N, C-alpha and C positions, 0 to 999 in steps of 0.2 A: 216138542215136535216145530223143526223150524219152518218158518213162513217163506213161500216161495213166490219171487214177482216174476219171473223169467222164464224162457225155454231158448234152448240153442239145440242146432245139430251138431252132431259129434260123430265119430268116426267108431266103430265096433272095432277096429284092429288098427294098429299103427304102419305107417310106411316108413320103413327103417333106412331101406337100401333098393338099389334099382331092381333086384330079384323081388321083392315084395310089392313095389309099385307096379312091376309087371303083370304080377298077381292080382293086384287091388284094381289097376286100373288098364292100361293097353298094352302090350296085345292080350291078355289074358281074359279080360272082360268081353272079348267077341264070342266067346264059346257060349256064355248064359244069353247073350242077345240071339245067338242062332238059334239055341234052345226054346227059349219064348217066341221067336217067330214061327216056331212051326206047331208050339202048342202055348196059347196066352196064357193057361192057367199055371203054367210054371211060374208064372210071375210071383207065385204066392211061395214058390219054392226057392228062387234065386235073388229075389230083393225082400225089402220090408215091408211090400204093400200088405200084407197078413196084417200086420199091426198098425198102420197108418191111417187115421181117419180124419178127416179134414173136418174142420169147427166153423162151420160158415155164419156169418151173420151182418149187419149192418154196422157194426160196430169193432175196431179191431181189440180193443180193450177188453171187451167180453167175451168176443173168442179166446182171446190169451188166457183170458180168468178160467173158462171152461176147460181150455186143453191142460192148463196146470192142474184143474182136479183130476181129468181123465187119466192124465199120467201119474199123479202122487197116488191115486186110490186103486187104478187099474192095471197101473203099469203099460197103458197105451201112448203110444206114439202119435200125440195129438198135434195138428198143426193150426194154426189160428190162421182165418182168411176172412176178409171183409170184402164185401160186396157193394159198391156205390149205387147200386139201383134195387130199388123194391119191386120194379117190373118184374111178375111171374114168369116171363117169358125170356127175360135176362138170368133169372135165378136158374132156370132149366136148361139154357145154354151153358150157363159155366159149370153147373154141377156134371153134366152127360159129356162136357169136352174135357175136363180134369181127372175123370174118372181111372183113366191109366194108371194114377200114381197112388191112390188109395183103397182100402179094403172096406170101407165105410164113410159115410157121411153123418154128421151130426148136425142136424137144421133146428133141434129143438129151442133155440134160441130166437127163431123166425119162425114159430109155430102159426102163426096165422097168416102169415104170408106165403108158407108151403103146402097148409093142408090139403088143398085142392089139386097141386101140381101131380101129374104123373109122370115119375121119373123114368127115363128109359135107360135106367144100369142095371149092371147084374150084380151088383153088391148093396149090401142093406144101407137105407136112407132112414135115419130117425127122424121124425117129425113132431116127437114130442116126448113125455115122460112114459119110462117102462118100467116094469119090477125089478129086472135084472140087466142091468146094462153089459156086463161082462159077455152074457148071454146071447145080448141082443147083436153084439159087433162081432161073436167069435174070434176076437183077434188074440194071437197067439205072440208073447214077448219072447225073444230068444236071444241068449248073451253068450259071451263066449269067456270062461274062466281060465286063467294061466293057458291061454293060447300061445302056441308057436306054430310059425310058418315049418318048422323041421316035422312037424306031424301030417303034413301035405304030402301027397307022393302022384307021382309022374310027371307030364309035360305041365306048362305055364298053365295051357289050356286047362287041364285036368285039376289041376290045384285051386284054380281060381273058382271051378266048379264046385269042387268040395267045399270050400271057404265059404260059399254065397248060402250054399246047403245046410252048411252046419249053423251057420250064423243068422241064417235068414236075412240075407242081403248085410251090407256093408254099413249101414249108417242106423242110427235111433236120436231120440231127442232126450236132453239132461234137463232136469229143474235146475236153476239159479235162485241164489238169495237174491241177486240184484238185476235191476232191469236191463234186458238186451236189445240192441239193435234190431229192428226186423230183418229177417233174413234176406239175402240175396235170392232171388228167383232164377231159377235154371229151367228155361222154357225151350221146349223143342218138341216138334210134331214127329219125329223119327225117321225124315223123310233124305237125311244124308248121314248115317251115324258110320261114324269111322272109315273103314273101307268095305262096309257093308251094305250100303245103299239104303235104297227108301224099305226098312225093316218095319215101320209103324213108332207110333207114339210107345206102346207097352212093352216094345222088345227092345227100347233105346234105353227104358229106366236102369238097367244095369249100368250104364255109362254114366249116365247122370247122378248115379249114386256114388261111383267112383270120383266123377268129378267133384260131388258135395265133401268127399274125404278129404281131396287135396285142398280146398278152399280152405275146411277147418284145420288139416296138418300143418300147413304150409305157410296159411294168412290167417290164422285164428279169425275165420270169417265164418260164419253160420249161412248155411247155402240151403234153400228147397230144392229137390228135383221136382220138377213139375211138365211131366211128360202127357201131351195132350192126343186126342183124338182127330180134328181138323185139321186138314192141310189146306186150308184156303186162307190165302194171305190176308184177306178183308178179315174174316172170322179170327184170325189167331192175334192181331191189332187190335179186334172189340176185346177179347178174351181177356187181354194184359191191361189193358184200360179200365177194364170192369173191377179187375181185382188189384190193380197197383197199390191201392193205400196199405196193403199187404206186406210190401215189400220196401228196401232200402234202393234196390238196384235190382236190375233184370239183365242176365247175363243167355242171351240167344245162344243157342247151340243145336248142331246138326240140323238145320233147315237148308231144304234145296235152294241152289241159285237156279233163276236170278229172283225166287221170290223172296230169299232171304234181303236182298237189297231192299225190296220195299217195305216190306216187315220193320226193318232197323230203322228206314229213312222215315217213315208215318209214324212211328213209336218216338223217337227222337222229337220230333216235331210238336207230337202232343200229349206226351208221359210228362208228369211232373217228377220224375225219378232218373236216375240216368241209366241209359241203354249201351249195352256192347255187345258185339255179337263175336264171340270169341275165335271161332272157326277162322274170320276174316281178320280181325283186327290183332289178336293174341299173336297168330301166326306172322303176323306183318310186322310186328316188334320184335319177336325173335330171330325172323331172317334177317333185318335189318342189322340187328346189333351183330349176329354172326358173322353177315358179310363186311360189315365196317372192321371186324378184325380180320377175317380172311384178306382182304384187298391190302390192309397196312401190311402184312408177312408178304404178298406178293408184290407190293411197292407200286399198287396201282392206284388212282383216286378214282370215287364214285363216280365222277361228271365225266371220266373219259371214258369208260369201259363198255362195250358192248355187251348188253345182257338180254338172256334169251330163255323165256319161258316157256315150259310144256304144262299147259292145263289153263284153261281160262275162266273157271269159275270163280266163287266166292273169295275162296284162300288168296286165289291168283291175282285177281284184281285188285283186293284190299292191298297185297304185297306189291304189286306193281304201284300202285297210288303212292304207300308210304316213301318206296325207294325214288319215285320222282321227286316227294316234296324236302327227301333229304341230298337232291341235288343229280340224281340219276337221268340222262338225257338219250342216250340210244338203246332202246328196247323193243324186242321185237317179241310177241305173243303168238302162239301155235296151240290148236286143239284138234282133236280128230278129225277134223275137214280141212288141217291146214293153218296157212297163216291168219291171223286178224286183219282184215283192210276195211276201209269205210266201204259200205255200200255192200259189203257181201252178204248176199240172200238168207244166208240162216245166222245173221248176228242178232244177239238180243241188245234191248236197250243200255244195258252195263257194258256191251264190247262198243258200242257206237261213242257211247261217253268215254271209255278210256282211249279210244282212238284219237281223240284230240291231242293227245299227249306222247301216242307211241306211233313206231310204224310211218314215220313222217314221207318215207319215200314210197309209200304203197306198196312194199315188197308182197310179192304173190308168190309162194311156193310152201314146202314141205318143211319139217323140221331137219332134215337133214340138210337140205340146202340152206336153210337160216342160220343153221348152228355153226358154219363155217365161218372161223375168224372171230369168234364169241370169246368172252374173256369169264362169262359167269352163265352158266346154267341153272336155271331154278325149276324142278319138276314138283309140280301139284296136279299130276295126271293120272298116270297107271304103270302098274308093273312092269319091267323089263325092255322099257323101249328105247334108252340109251345106249347105242353101241359102241366098238373100240373106235370103228372106222370115224364116227362122231366126235368122239372126244378127242381123235389124231388131228381132227382138221381143225379145232380151235385154236386160239392164241396163245402164246407161250404162259406157262404158269396158269392153266384152265381152274377155275374153282367150279365144284359139281356138287350141287346141294339136292339133292334126289329124295323127295319128302314125302312121295307115294305111299300109305299105308295099308295093310302092314308090309306090304311090299314094295319097295323102290323102284324109280326107275331103272337103277341100276343099283346093286350092292356096292357099299363104298370101299371094300377091299380091291373088287374089281376095278371102279374106277380108279384107283392108285396106281393100279398094276396096268390099267390102258393110258398113264400118261396125268390124270389129275393130280394137279399141286395140292389140292385140300378136298377133300370129301366129307360130306356131312349127310345124313339123314335122319327120320323120325325115330330111329331104332335105338333103343337104351342098350343093344348088344353090340354097338360101335360106338367109337370115336365121334364127339361133337354131334351130339343128339341136339335135334332143334325141337324143343319140347313145350309147348303153349304153359305147362306149369312153371315154368318161368317167370310168367307174367302174370296171370289173372286172380292168383291168391295175394300178391301185394298191390296189385293195381285195385282191386275192391276193399281191401284193407285201408288204403289210402283215401278211397272215395269218401268210404264212411269217416275216418278221422278228420278228413279235410271239408266235408259236408260239401261233396263237389254235387250238382245237381245233373252237368254236360260233361261226357269226356271228350274232349277236342282232340282236333290233329297235332295241335301242338304239346299234348300231354302224351301222346302215344310217342312223338319222338324223344320226348324228354325221359321216356321208360327205354326206351330202345340204346340211348346215347349211356345212360345209366348203368343198363344191363353189361353193353360192351367195356366199358371202365373197370366192369369187377375182374378182368381176366388182367392183370398187373403185366406190365411190358414185360418182367424178367422169367412170368410163366407161359407168355402167348408163345403158341407152336401150330405146327399143321395138325396136329392130334388134339389141341386143347385152345378152343376159339369161343368156347361161351364156357359159364359156368356148370357144374355138375347140377341137374334138375331139383335133387334134393338139398342143395346147399340153402342151409336156414338164413343164411345172412341175405340172399338175393330178394325175397318178400318185403325184405326191412327197408332196402335201399330202394326198390320199386316204390313202394309206399310212401318213402320220403321224397321220392324224385316227380312223382305225378303232377305236382304243381311247381 
């Protein structure tokens, strides 16, 4: 029998094309999220929660050894977690808040520290030795043999539900004979999941599993979904800091603005591992790359164009900041209350900060008025809000990035019909898909390869320029401004250009 020294998190299915991507990740994944939102117990059907056990100790190596044993002896997908405090209240806090991701906890390695703790969780918690581990954990390992997407029937959502129910989620662990880097932690409180809003940590678990698949399939990076109960910023920060030794880096995901800014900023200051909020910076990198190529085709420079944003949340503000770093100067931003301007009563701290760099004329009006003579529209807001007359009021060769998910501000074909020079969206069923999967697998591969401890603005710009350059001049067209989301050379180039 081989000796195993490592564990990696792998996908149960392959992502081969846009159709399989839509089933494993977005938009298909939304169906299982909504099912779990209605009934949290369905997480045991549509994710790998049933076979997932968190092995917690004060020493990562010991947790890893125990996890390898559980996988090799019982086929349990065990995840090693180190907590850096022996305080009973801290241990209780961690266990209770990471419960959404796990079907059981193994605390037998720290038996003396937890024997008197009463954990408020609904899953088994092993505090010491038992006669039959398999019966105690009640775990069930599901595997797909000779799987084909052709076996699935119905709409993308229906196919996605069938796949997850059949496979018990889309990820599992795999033993390796060589030591593996610690995984990336995909941390989400479920407060801003895709276009679904605040659906809770456990309902967001299918998305985080899908994200884990893309990490592995595209970047050869092991990534652990970590959906949490708390939606308190200070508690999220504390939680990550308590278990940071379990990970090589943290990918924050689907945390509502403006809390996501607080969480990321504090973790960057206090954590010893790299922190990256993909909703912000992954989006920003892809948008900048696509916009650079679109502007080249339109024969315009980023320094000279007027850019209008619909939406003023996490992604919009991050995109705006990166565009400014790349040279953009004339930017207006709008939300449901109209234009952002200094001193507006409903601004949050992030709005006030970005207003140091945009809307220098203190423009006060609505999107319909503000978009007049604009060269670029970037939507990160709500469905169907961009109308024909608004596009017609823009400058010549208008560029439309309508990125609301799953329904954009305007469908790309309609934008072109109404006069757009180039149209892009987040959807895989149209040309020019703006997809974060172009960034995070390669970026974290580079983080691990180069032993990066902090992801800087310069690194983001490097990734954007590298991504844009992947579309060669003789290939660049109004229908092709970015590489395909599943182009295997993309993560390699991103990884090599992080530094």
